[in-house]
C-alpha positions as CSV (number, residue, x, y, z in Angstrom):
1,X,-33.3,12.0,-24.8
2,X,-34.0,12.0,-21.0
3,X,-35.4,8.5,-21.0
4,X,-32.4,7.3,-23.1
5,X,-29.9,8.7,-20.6
6,X,-31.9,7.2,-17.7
7,X,-31.8,3.8,-19.3
8,X,-28.1,4.2,-19.9
9,X,-27.5,5.2,-16.3
10,X,-29.5,2.2,-15.0
11,X,-27.6,-0.2,-17.4
12,X,-24.3,1.2,-16.2
13,X,-25.2,0.4,-12.6
14,X,-26.2,-3.2,-13.5
15,X,-22.9,-3.7,-15.3
16,X,-20.8,-2.4,-12.4
17,X,-22.8,-3.4,-9.2
18,X,-23.6,-7.1,-8.7
19,X,-25.8,-6.0,-5.8
20,X,-28.4,-4.4,-8.1
21,X,-31.4,-6.7,-8.2
22,X,-34.1,-4.8,-10.1
23,X,-34.8,-1.6,-12.1
24,X,-37.2,-0.5,-9.4
25,X,-34.5,-0.9,-6.7
26,X,-32.0,1.1,-8.8
27,X,-34.5,3.9,-9.5
28,X,-35.4,4.4,-5.9
29,X,-32.5,3.2,-3.7
30,X,-29.3,4.4,-5.5
31,X,-28.2,7.9,-4.3
32,X,-25.3,7.8,-6.7
33,X,-27.9,7.8,-9.5
34,X,-30.0,10.5,-8.0
35,X,-27.1,12.9,-7.5
36,X,-26.2,12.6,-11.2
37,X,-29.7,13.6,-12.1
38,X,-29.5,16.6,-9.7
39,X,-26.0,17.4,-11.1
40,X,-27.2,17.5,-14.8
41,X,-29.8,20.1,-13.9
42,X,-27.4,22.1,-11.7
43,X,-24.7,22.0,-14.4
44,X,-27.2,23.3,-17.1
45,X,-28.1,26.2,-14.8
46,X,-24.4,26.8,-14.1
47,X,-23.3,26.8,-17.8
48,X,-26.2,29.2,-18.6
49,X,-24.9,31.7,-16.1
50,X,-27.5,31.0,-13.5
51,X,-24.9,30.3,-10.8
52,X,-27.1,30.6,-7.7
53,X,-29.7,28.3,-9.1
54,X,-27.0,25.8,-10.0
55,X,-25.5,25.9,-6.5
56,X,-29.0,25.6,-4.9
57,X,-29.9,22.5,-6.9
58,X,-26.5,21.0,-6.1
59,X,-27.1,21.8,-2.4
60,X,-30.4,20.0,-2.5
61,X,-28.8,17.0,-4.1
62,X,-26.1,17.0,-1.4
63,X,-28.7,17.2,1.3
64,X,-30.7,14.2,0.0
65,X,-27.8,12.0,-1.1
66,X,-24.7,12.9,1.0
67,X,-22.8,13.4,-2.3
68,X,-21.5,16.8,-3.2
69,X,-20.8,17.6,-6.9
70,X,-20.1,21.2,-7.7
71,X,-22.4,22.3,-10.6
72,X,-19.3,23.5,-12.5
73,X,-17.8,20.0,-12.7
74,X,-18.1,18.0,-15.9
75,X,-19.4,14.5,-15.6
76,X,-19.3,12.0,-18.5
77,X,-21.8,9.3,-19.4
78,X,-22.3,5.9,-17.7
79,X,-20.6,7.2,-14.5
80,X,-21.4,5.0,-11.5
81,X,-21.0,6.3,-7.9
82,X,-21.4,3.2,-5.8
83,X,-22.8,3.8,-2.2
84,X,-21.4,7.4,-2.6
85,X,-21.7,8.8,0.9
86,X,-19.0,11.4,1.4
87,X,-18.0,11.8,-2.3
88,X,-16.8,15.3,-3.1
89,X,-16.2,16.5,-6.7
90,X,-14.8,20.0,-7.1
91,X,-15.7,22.8,-9.5
92,X,-13.1,22.3,-12.3
93,X,-13.0,18.5,-12.1
94,X,-13.6,16.5,-15.3
95,X,-14.8,12.9,-15.1
96,X,-14.8,10.8,-18.3
97,X,-17.2,8.1,-19.4
98,X,-17.6,4.7,-17.7
99,X,-15.9,5.8,-14.5
100,X,-16.6,3.9,-11.3
101,X,-16.3,5.9,-8.0
102,X,-16.7,4.4,-4.6
103,X,-17.7,6.0,-1.3
104,X,-15.6,8.7,0.3
105,X,-13.7,9.7,-2.8
106,X,-12.5,13.3,-3.0
107,X,-11.6,15.0,-6.3
108,X,-10.1,18.1,-4.7
109,X,-8.2,21.2,-5.6
110,X,-4.9,22.6,-4.3
111,X,-5.0,26.2,-5.5
112,X,-6.9,29.2,-4.2
113,X,-7.0,31.0,-7.6
114,X,-10.0,30.6,-9.9
115,X,-8.1,28.3,-12.3
116,X,-8.1,24.7,-13.3
117,X,-7.4,23.2,-9.9
118,X,-9.1,19.8,-9.8
119,X,-8.3,16.5,-11.5
120,X,-9.2,15.1,-14.9
121,X,-10.4,11.5,-14.7
122,X,-10.0,9.5,-17.9
123,X,-12.5,7.0,-19.3
124,X,-12.9,3.7,-17.6
125,X,-11.1,4.7,-14.4
126,X,-11.8,3.0,-11.1
127,X,-11.4,5.0,-7.9
128,X,-11.5,3.0,-4.6
129,X,-13.1,3.9,-1.4
130,X,-11.6,6.9,0.5
131,X,-9.2,7.8,-2.2
132,X,-8.2,11.4,-2.5
133,X,-7.1,12.9,-5.9
134,X,-5.7,16.4,-5.6
135,X,-4.8,19.1,-8.0
136,X,-5.0,19.6,-11.8
137,X,-3.6,16.2,-12.5
138,X,-4.7,13.6,-15.0
139,X,-5.7,10.0,-14.2
140,X,-5.2,8.1,-17.5
141,X,-7.7,6.0,-19.3
142,X,-8.4,2.7,-17.6
143,X,-6.2,3.4,-14.5
144,X,-7.1,2.1,-11.0
145,X,-6.7,4.1,-7.8
146,X,-6.5,1.9,-4.7
147,X,-8.7,2.5,-1.6
148,X,-7.4,5.1,0.8
149,X,-4.7,6.4,-1.7
150,X,-3.7,10.0,-1.9
151,X,-2.8,10.8,-5.5
152,X,-1.0,14.1,-6.2
153,X,0.8,13.3,-9.5
154,X,-0.6,12.2,-12.8
155,X,-1.2,8.5,-13.4
156,X,-0.5,7.0,-16.9
157,X,-3.2,5.1,-18.7
158,X,-3.9,1.6,-17.4
159,X,-1.6,1.9,-14.4
160,X,-2.5,1.0,-10.8
161,X,-1.7,3.5,-8.0
162,X,-1.8,2.8,-4.3
163,X,-0.5,4.3,-1.0
164,X,0.1,7.6,0.6
165,X,1.3,9.4,-1.4
166,X,0.2,7.4,-4.4
167,X,2.8,5.3,-6.1
168,X,2.6,3.2,-9.3
169,X,2.2,-0.4,-8.0
170,X,2.2,-2.5,-11.1
171,X,2.7,-2.6,-14.8
172,X,0.3,-1.0,-17.1
173,X,-2.7,-3.2,-18.1
174,X,-5.7,-2.9,-20.3
175,X,-8.8,-1.1,-19.0
176,X,-11.0,-4.2,-19.3
177,X,-8.8,-6.5,-17.1
178,X,-10.2,-7.6,-13.7
179,X,-8.6,-6.0,-10.6
180,X,-7.1,-8.7,-8.4
181,X,-5.2,-8.4,-5.1
182,X,-2.0,-9.5,-6.9
183,X,-2.2,-6.4,-9.2
184,X,-2.3,-4.0,-6.3
185,X,0.7,-4.9,-4.1
186,X,2.3,-2.6,-1.6
187,X,5.1,-0.8,-3.5
188,X,7.1,-0.1,-0.4
189,X,7.1,-3.7,0.7
190,X,8.4,-4.6,-2.8
191,X,11.4,-2.2,-2.3
192,X,12.1,-3.4,1.2
193,X,11.9,-7.0,0.0
194,X,14.4,-6.4,-2.8
195,X,16.8,-4.6,-0.5
196,X,16.7,-7.5,2.0
197,X,17.3,-9.9,-0.8
198,X,20.4,-8.0,-1.9
199,X,21.6,-7.8,1.7
200,X,21.3,-11.6,2.1
201,X,23.2,-12.2,-1.1
202,X,26.0,-9.8,0.0
203,X,26.2,-11.6,3.3
204,X,26.5,-14.9,1.5
205,X,29.3,-13.6,-0.6
206,X,31.1,-12.2,2.5
207,X,30.8,-15.6,4.3
208,X,32.2,-17.3,1.2
209,X,35.2,-14.9,1.0
210,X,35.9,-15.3,4.7
211,X,36.0,-19.1,4.4
212,X,38.5,-18.9,1.6
213,X,41.0,-16.7,3.5
214,X,44.2,-18.5,4.6
215,X,44.3,-18.0,8.4
216,X,45.8,-20.0,11.3
217,X,42.3,-21.0,12.4
218,X,41.0,-21.5,8.8
219,X,39.6,-25.0,9.4
220,X,37.7,-24.1,12.5
221,X,36.5,-20.9,10.8
222,X,35.2,-22.9,7.8
223,X,33.5,-25.4,10.0
224,X,31.9,-22.5,11.9
225,X,30.7,-20.9,8.7
226,X,29.3,-24.1,7.3
227,X,27.4,-24.7,10.6
228,X,26.1,-21.1,10.5
229,X,24.9,-21.5,6.9
230,X,23.1,-24.7,7.8
231,X,21.4,-23.1,10.7
232,X,20.5,-20.1,8.6
233,X,18.9,-22.5,6.0
234,X,16.7,-24.2,8.5
235,X,15.7,-20.9,10.0
236,X,14.1,-20.0,6.7
237,X,11.4,-22.4,7.6
238,X,10.4,-20.1,10.5
239,X,7.7,-17.8,9.0
240,X,6.6,-14.5,10.6
241,X,2.8,-15.0,10.7
242,X,2.1,-11.2,10.4
243,X,3.6,-10.8,6.9
244,X,4.1,-14.4,5.7
245,X,7.8,-14.1,5.1
246,X,10.6,-16.1,6.7
247,X,12.6,-14.4,9.5
248,X,15.9,-14.6,7.5
249,X,14.5,-12.8,4.5
250,X,12.9,-10.3,6.8
251,X,16.3,-9.5,8.3
252,X,15.3,-10.5,11.9
253,X,18.4,-12.7,12.3
254,X,21.3,-10.4,13.2
255,X,24.0,-12.9,14.2
256,X,24.6,-16.6,14.5
257,X,27.5,-17.4,16.8
258,X,28.6,-21.0,16.9
259,X,30.7,-22.2,19.8
260,X,31.2,-26.0,19.8
261,X,27.9,-27.6,20.5
262,X,26.3,-24.3,21.5
263,X,24.9,-21.5,19.4
264,X,23.7,-18.0,20.2
265,X,21.2,-16.4,17.8
266,X,20.7,-12.7,18.0
267,X,17.2,-11.7,16.8
268,X,16.3,-8.0,16.2
269,X,12.8,-6.8,16.9
270,X,11.4,-3.3,17.6
271,X,10.5,-4.3,21.1
272,X,11.0,-7.2,23.5
273,X,7.3,-6.8,24.3
274,X,6.4,-7.8,20.8
275,X,3.7,-10.6,21.1
276,X,5.6,-12.8,18.6
277,X,8.8,-12.9,20.6
278,X,8.1,-16.1,22.5
279,X,6.6,-17.8,19.4
280,X,9.5,-17.0,17.2
281,X,12.1,-17.8,19.9
282,X,10.6,-21.3,20.4
283,X,10.5,-21.9,16.7
284,X,14.2,-20.9,16.3
285,X,15.3,-23.2,19.2
286,X,13.3,-26.1,17.8
287,X,14.8,-25.7,14.2
288,X,18.4,-25.0,15.2
289,X,18.7,-27.8,17.8
290,X,20.4,-30.8,16.3
291,X,22.0,-29.0,13.3
292,X,25.8,-29.8,13.2
293,X,25.4,-31.5,16.6
294,X,24.1,-28.3,18.3
295,X,22.7,-29.2,21.7
296,X,22.1,-25.8,23.3
297,X,20.4,-22.9,21.6
298,X,20.3,-19.4,23.1
299,X,18.1,-16.8,21.5
300,X,18.7,-13.1,22.4
301,X,16.2,-10.4,21.4
302,X,17.8,-7.1,20.7
303,X,15.7,-4.0,21.2
304,X,15.5,-1.1,18.7
305,X,17.3,-2.8,15.7
306,X,17.7,0.4,13.8
307,X,19.7,2.0,16.6
308,X,21.5,-1.0,17.9
309,X,24.8,-0.6,16.2
310,X,25.0,3.0,17.1
311,X,24.1,2.1,20.7
312,X,26.9,-0.5,20.8
313,X,29.4,2.0,19.5
314,X,28.3,4.7,21.9
315,X,28.6,2.2,24.8
316,X,32.1,1.1,23.7
317,X,33.3,4.7,23.4
318,X,31.9,5.5,26.8
319,X,33.7,2.4,28.2
320,X,37.0,3.6,26.7
321,X,36.5,7.1,28.1
322,X,35.9,5.6,31.6
323,X,39.1,3.5,31.3
324,X,41.1,6.6,30.3
325,X,39.6,8.6,33.3
326,X,40.4,5.7,35.6
């Protein structure tokens, strides 16, 4: 029985770790394997009411491997703890079969009472480096937890969770599928990208409505809007190198003011000291010059974009108050 479980443990490491070269290397150089051996003995002592003996064996395993598994925790078969340093698994945690755990993972509790207070990890789950799973929650079969995530809510089977706090980042997928970068996107970036897309569409609709209004200066207004639209289109070719998205979709272009053969482009950034200011300004001038006969391009950088409108209103109100006092 012991030799069968040992062969099974070694086979699991070979199947999940391409760095494993030989059986001898796995037997002597894999602390994740050694701590499982310690845990089985500690867990046997714990379940037979030899609590001190179980804790002591667990303590020796922690001292030798840098991995702490409480003897009360339940660990399934073919579990692989890769590298493992800093892994902590609490007393009431339950880990299923074929689970892959990387270094720095914490399966922790959130209650002070002696109750079920640690997570339950389903079969085939992958938990990335530095992830923290807290409380009596369930990580469903075949789910994936991204590195550095903090998970405080249950995760459905096959789902991928990333971020702090952990959020579902992608559609459910089978437990045997390979994890790729595309399957683990930033969910907040998705939301922001969709909001910016909706904002851009609303702005396009407002420009179209403004062009159709019958005003005394309708022709000049239409020409101005047409020129602004053409400038906005060419500015989509200016890509922010930090995120790989064009500056229009990112919402960095606040205003495009056309005046004859001159245009003023207001760009919003969190700080004028941003190292990309000069690069983006030069790109904007190069792209806008020549569109609709534009000869002069002025780029203004507005500090603190989130507070800018409020600042302008406050300054305008202050100016009105000064006029009244005068």
